[in-house]
C-alpha positions in Angstrom: 15.9 2.1 0.8 14.7 4.9 -1.5 11.2 5.9 -1.3 9.1 7.7 -3.9 5.6 8.9 -4.2 3.1 6.6 -5.9 -0.2 8.5 -5.4 -1.4 11.6 -3.6 -5.0 11.8 -2.5 -6.6 15.3 -2.1 -10.0 15.8 -0.4 -12.5 18.6 -0.3 -12.7 19.7 3.3 -16.1 21.3 2.9 -17.8 18.3 1.3 -15.7 15.5 2.7 -15.4 14.0 -0.7 -12.3 12.9 -2.5 -11.3 15.7 -4.9 -8.6 14.1 -7.0 -5.9 11.6 -7.0 -2.5 12.1 -8.6 0.0 9.6 -9.7 3.7 10.0 -9.3 5.6 10.1 -12.6 8.2 7.7 -11.5 5.5 5.2 -10.2 3.7 5.5 -13.6 6.9 4.6 -15.3 7.4 1.4 -13.4 6.6 -2.1 -14.9 3.2 -3.7 -14.6 4.1 -6.2 -12.0 5.8 -3.7 -9.7 2.7 -1.3 -9.9 0.3 -4.1 -9.3 2.3 -5.2 -6.1 2.4 -1.6 -4.8 -1.3 -1.0 -5.5 -2.1 -4.3 -3.7 -0.2 -2.9 -0.7 -2.0 0.4 -0.9 -5.4 -1.3 -1.1 -4.6 -3.3 2.0 -3.5 -0.3 3.9 -6.5 1.8 2.9 -8.8 -1.0 3.8 -7.2 -1.2 7.2 -7.6 2.5 7.8 -11.2 2.5 6.5 -12.1 -0.3 8.9 -10.5 1.6 11.8 -12.4 4.7 10.9 -15.7 2.7 10.8 -14.9 1.3 14.2 -14.1 4.8 15.6 -17.3 6.1 14.1 -19.4 3.4 15.7 -17.9 4.0 19.2 -18.5 7.7 18.8 -22.1 6.9 17.8 -22.5 4.6 20.9 -21.0 7.3 23.2 -23.4 10.0 21.7 -26.4 7.6 22.1 -25.6 6.9 25.8 -25.3 10.6 26.4 -28.8 11.2 24.9 -30.4 8.9 27.4 
């Protein structure tokens, strides 16, 4: 199975904000259905990672709050 880059995400480590997103040339050249399918997979994966980060943040906050008591 050949793998290629669809997107690359860059963030600003000082602000914690997304700086830019670049699209791979080969991905941009794919047909509409292919791109839509890959983007759906990306959205699902990013949503899973986001939800895990929120869970980790909440757990961190709870530990911090318990330590403050």
